C-alpha positions in Angstrom: 0.0 -0.1 0.2 3.2 2.5 1.0 3.7 2.5 -3.1 1.0 4.6 -3.9 2.3 7.8 -2.8 5.1 6.9 -5.1 3.0 7.6 -8.1 4.5 11.0 -8.8 2.7 11.1 -12.4 -0.5 11.3 -10.2 0.8 13.4 -7.9 2.1 16.6 -9.9 -0.4 16.0 -13.2 -1.7 19.7 -12.4 1.9 21.0 -12.7 3.3 22.4 -15.6 7.1 22.2 -16.4 7.5 25.8 -15.5 5.6 25.0 -12.3 7.6 22.1 -11.2 11.1 24.1 -11.5 9.8 26.5 -9.3 8.5 23.8 -6.6 12.2 22.5 -7.0 13.9 25.6 -6.5 11.7 26.8 -3.6 12.2 23.2 -1.9 16.0 23.4 -2.6 16.4 27.2 -0.9 14.5 25.8 1.8 16.4 22.9 2.6 19.0 25.0 3.6 18.6 26.5 7.3 21.2 29.4 7.4 19.2 30.5 3.7 16.3 30.5 5.1 17.0 32.1 8.3 18.6 35.2 6.2 16.2 35.1 3.4 13.0 35.6 6.4 15.5 38.6 7.6 15.4 39.9 4.8 12.0 39.4 3.5 10.9 41.3 7.1 12.8 44.0 6.5 11.9 44.5 2.7 8.1 44.5 4.1 8.6 46.9 7.1 10.9 49.5 5.1 8.1 49.1 2.2 10.5 48.2 -0.1 8.6 47.2 -3.9 9.7 43.3 -3.2 5.7 41.9 -3.3 5.8 41.3 -7.3 9.1 39.0 -6.5 7.7 37.2 -3.3 4.0 36.8 -5.2 6.0 35.2 -8.6 7.7 32.7 -6.1 7.0 31.3 -2.8 3.4 33.2 -2.5 1.9 31.3 -5.7 3.5 28.3 -4.9 1.6 28.5 -1.1 -1.2 30.8 -1.6 -4.6 30.5 -3.8 -4.3 34.3 -4.1 -4.4 37.8 -3.0 -8.8 37.3 -2.0 -11.2 34.6 -2.9 -12.2 35.2 -6.4 -8.7 35.2 -7.1 -8.2 31.4 -5.3 -11.1 30.1 -7.8 -8.9 28.8 -10.8 -6.7 27.2 -8.7 -10.0 25.6 -6.7 -11.2 24.1 -10.0 -8.0 23.0 -10.9 -7.4 20.8 -7.8 -11.1 19.7 -7.9 -10.6 18.5 -11.4 -8.6 15.6 -9.9 -10.7 15.6 -7.3 -9.2 17.8 -4.3 -11.3 20.0 -2.6 -10.1 23.4 -0.9 -10.2 25.2 2.4 -10.4 28.7 1.6 -8.0 30.0 4.3 -8.1 33.9 5.0 -4.2 33.8 6.5 -4.0 37.4 8.3 -3.6 36.6 11.5 -2.7 38.3 15.2 -4.2 41.9 14.6 -3.8 44.1 17.5 -6.9 46.4 16.5 -10.6 45.9 16.1 -11.2 46.8 12.4 -9.1 43.9 11.4 -10.4 41.6 13.5 -13.8 42.6 12.1 -12.5 42.5 8.6 -11.5 38.9 9.2 -15.1 38.2 10.4 -16.6 39.5 7.2 -14.0 37.7 5.1 -14.8 34.5 6.6 -19.0 35.0 6.1 -17.9 35.8 2.7 -16.4 32.7 2.6 -19.0 30.5 3.7 -21.2 31.9 1.1 -18.8 30.8 -1.4 -18.5 27.5 0.7 -22.4 26.6 -0.1 -22.5 27.5 -3.8 -18.9 25.5 -4.7 -19.0 22.1 -4.1 -14.9 22.1 -4.6 -15.0 24.0 -1.1 -16.7 21.7 1.8 -15.1 23.6 4.7 -14.5 27.1 5.7 -12.2 27.9 8.5 -11.0 30.8 10.8 -7.9 31.2 13.6 -9.2 32.2 17.1 -6.7 35.1 17.1 -8.2 36.7 13.8 -11.1 37.0 15.8 -9.3 38.2 19.1 -6.3 40.1 20.3 -3.7 37.5 21.2 -3.0 39.4 24.6 -6.7 39.4 25.6 -6.7 35.5 24.8 -4.0 35.0 26.9 -5.6 36.8 29.8 -8.8 34.8 29.5 -6.8 31.9 29.6 -4.9 32.5 33.0 -8.2 33.0 34.7 -7.2 36.6 35.3 -10.3 39.0 35.8 -10.8 41.4 33.0 -11.5 45.4 33.1 -14.5 46.6 32.2 -13.5 47.0 28.2 -12.0 44.1 28.4 -15.0 42.5 29.6 -16.6 43.9 26.5 -14.2 43.6 24.0 -14.6 39.5 25.0 -18.1 39.7 23.8 -17.2 41.2 20.6 -14.5 38.0 20.4 -17.7 35.7 21.3 -20.0 37.5 18.8 -18.0 37.3 16.3 -17.6 33.3 16.6 -21.1 32.7 17.5 -22.0 34.9 14.2 -19.9 32.5 12.1 -20.6 29.1 13.7 -24.4 30.2 13.3 -24.2 31.3 9.6 -22.2 27.8 9.1 -24.9 25.9 10.6 -27.8 27.8 8.5 -25.9 26.8 5.5 -25.4 23.6 6.4 -21.4 24.2 6.0 -18.5 22.3 8.2 -16.5 24.8 10.0 -12.5 24.2 10.7 -11.6 26.2 14.1 -7.7 26.4 14.3 -5.1 25.7 17.0 -3.2 28.4 18.6 -0.4 28.6 21.3 -0.8 26.7 24.8 -1.0 29.7 26.3 -3.9 30.9 25.0 -5.5 27.8 23.7 -7.8 26.4 26.8 -9.9 30.0 26.0 -10.3 29.1 22.5 -11.3 25.2 23.5 -14.0 26.8 25.7 -15.2 29.0 23.0 -14.9 26.1 20.8 -17.1 24.0 23.1 -19.9 26.2 23.5 -20.3 26.6 19.3 -20.2 23.0 19.7 -23.0 22.5 22.2 -25.0 24.7 20.5 -24.5 24.2 16.3 -23.5 20.3 17.1 -26.5 18.2 18.1 -27.7 16.8 14.7 -24.8 17.3 12.3 -21.2 17.5 13.4 -21.2 21.9 12.0 -17.9 23.0 14.0 -14.7 21.3 14.4 -11.8 22.3 16.8 -8.0 21.7 16.5 -6.3 19.1 18.3 -2.4 19.8 18.5 -1.4 16.4 19.0 2.2 17.1 20.2 0.8 18.0 22.9 0.8 15.1 25.7 -2.6 16.2 27.1 -4.3 16.3 24.5 -6.0 12.4 24.5 -7.2 13.3 28.1 -9.0 16.8 27.2 -10.8 14.4 24.3 -12.1 12.2 26.5 -13.4 14.6 29.0 -14.7 16.7 25.8 -16.1 13.1 25.1 -17.6 12.4 28.3 -19.3 16.1 28.2 -20.9 15.8 24.9 -22.5 12.4 25.7 -24.3 13.6 28.8 -25.1 17.2 27.0 -25.9 15.8 23.3 -23.5 16.8 21.2 -21.3 15.3 18.7 -17.6 16.5 18.2 -15.8 17.8 15.1 -11.6 17.7 15.3 -9.0 18.2 12.9 -6.2 16.6 13.8 -2.6 17.9 13.6 1.0 17.2 15.2 1.1 21.0 15.6 3.4 24.3 15.0 4.6 26.1 17.7 7.0 23.3 19.2 10.1 25.4 19.2 8.1 28.6 20.9 6.1 26.1 23.8 9.6 24.6 24.6 11.0 27.7 24.6 8.3 29.5 27.2 7.9 26.4 28.9 12.1 26.6 30.2 11.7 30.4 30.6 8.7 30.6 32.7 10.0 27.2 34.2 6.9 24.9 34.0 6.9 21.3 32.3 6.7 22.0 28.9 3.6 20.6 27.1 5.0 19.0 24.1 5.9 15.2 24.0 9.1 13.9 24.5 10.1 12.5 21.1 8.7 12.3 17.8 7.9 9.0 18.6 5.7 9.7 21.8 4.3 12.3 18.8 3.2 9.9 16.6 2.3 7.7 19.0 0.0 10.2 20.4 -1.5 11.2 17.2 -2.1 7.4 16.1 -3.8 6.9 19.5 -6.0 9.8 19.0 -7.0 8.9 15.9 -8.0 5.1 16.5 -10.2 6.8 19.5 -12.0 9.0 17.2 -12.3 6.0 15.2 -14.3 4.1 17.6 -16.7 6.9 18.1 -17.4 7.8 14.4 -21.2 7.6 15.2 -20.5 11.0 17.0 -17.5 11.9 16.2 -15.7 13.8 12.6 -12.2 13.4 12.1 -10.2 15.8 10.0 -6.9 14.5 9.6 -4.1 17.1 8.9 -1.0 15.6 8.3 1.9 15.3 5.9 3.0 12.3 7.5 2.5 9.2 5.1 2.3 6.6 7.7 -0.4 8.1 9.6 -2.3 8.4 6.5 -2.1 4.8 5.9 -2.7 3.7 9.4 -6.1 5.8 8.7 -6.5 3.9 6.0 -5.9 0.6 7.4 -8.6 1.1 9.9 -11.1 2.5 7.6 -10.3 -0.8 5.8 -10.6 -3.1 8.1 -13.6 -1.8 9.7 -15.2 -1.9 6.6 -16.0 2.2 6.4 -15.9 3.3 2.7 -13.3 5.5 1.4 -15.6 8.9 1.4 -17.6 8.2 4.7 -18.5 12.0 5.0 -16.8 12.0 8.8 -13.2 11.4 7.5 -11.6 14.0 5.5 -8.1 14.0 4.9 -5.9 17.1 4.4 -2.6 19.0 3.7 -1.6 22.4 2.7 -1.6 23.8 -0.4 1.9 23.7 -2.1 3.4 20.7 0.1 2.6 16.8 -0.2 0.4 16.5 -3.5 2.1 12.7 -3.3 -0.6 12.5 -0.6 -3.5 14.4 -1.6 -3.9 13.4 -5.1 -2.8 9.8 -5.0 -5.4 9.3 -1.8 -8.2 11.5 -3.7 -7.8 9.1 -7.1 -8.5 6.1 -4.5 -11.8 7.8 -3.6 -10.9 9.0 -0.3 -12.2 12.6 0.4 -9.4 15.2 0.9 -8.7 18.6 0.5 -6.1 21.2 0.6 -5.6 24.2 2.6 -5.7 26.8 0.5 -4.2 30.3 1.8 -5.1 33.8 0.6 -5.0 37.3 1.3 -3.0 40.6 0.7 0.6 39.3 0.1 2.5 41.8 2.9 -0.4 40.5 5.3 0.4 36.6 4.7 3.7 37.1 4.7 4.2 35.5 8.8 2.4 32.5 7.2 4.5 32.2 4.6 7.3 32.4 7.2 6.1 30.3 9.2 6.1 27.4 6.5 9.5 27.9 5.4 10.5 27.5 9.1 8.2 24.5 9.6 10.2 22.6 6.5 13.4 23.5 7.6 12.3 21.9 11.4 10.3 18.7 10.3 13.2 16.1 9.7 12.8 14.7 6.1 9.9 16.6 4.9 11.7 18.9 2.6 14.3 16.0 1.3 10.8 13.5 0.3 10.0 16.8 -1.2 12.6 17.1 -3.2 13.2 13.3 -3.7 9.7 13.3 -5.6 10.2 16.4 -7.7 13.7 15.2 -9.2 11.9 11.5 -9.8 9.5 13.4 -11.6 11.5 15.4 -13.1 13.8 12.4 -14.4 10.0 10.9 -15.6 9.4 13.6 -17.6 12.9 14.5 -18.9 13.3 17.5 -17.6 
């Protein structure tokens, strides 16, 4: 079964020779860690200094990892992906703003995307990030259980209202909604809001999905407690399962603040935690839905094997595989060809505002052992097959 991910003709069927060469160049650059650090620093400086670099960024890294600058800009990419059975999740990747207007702008954008999703079979989910709906410092204060000022209480009320307006619209349109994960020091506050929305809108069907970052060793216990609560309160659970995106930051903060790290002690422990949670959710599939966001081939194979063992159809509505646009096409397109539910996270937004997302992508690729080398190996195989 492992050989299915070796099929580069299927994996890169949508890429022109020029696009394949651009991918080769980008992953070659990303594989050199010092170059990523220098490039990140230079890009940040150029953006802050308002140097005219957007055209260069747009033609290279942006167009490889992003769908466009707005939702309409993404439509050709969405249609192209769907021609091979791969759906899209439009992700407005502007995050971490510190004033109200951008937060309201993010809300309006997600509401607009929900209308797109309803009309477009190729876009089965909408998504938002908690820090797109509220200031990080406010989430942090709520998470720590600190008393809010009168103004902060009113501000938190607006965060809750943004959540509710989005989830209600998703419910009314019968569209699934993913809520992304955050750092541990604000995740409890985000979890509480997501649970509140699940209790309200997941009574009959799974509309709202929260995120479990499974490099955290406490997430299985959290899920089990949530399952007990859901069983008692009569609601269903949707979860996006990922390994996690803030490992270095989490470990550094734990050392600095003098508390035990929330991160598993090793990659193997993380992998085991991930697999255990997937198996647990598979045993509760009648009341849970899985969106497995991973670039790990073995995790995908294990879920496929569980589905086969339990005679679950590849296109079961409660099981989705997901990868980021511009990465792991060998997983996405080979799964889709076999009838599994697959989607690509398709980030979009103004080039300058999406740069923090793109920088994180580059940094993650240098820190995840084997990810970039695997991408490069497969691209080389396809170049050889095409005789480029």
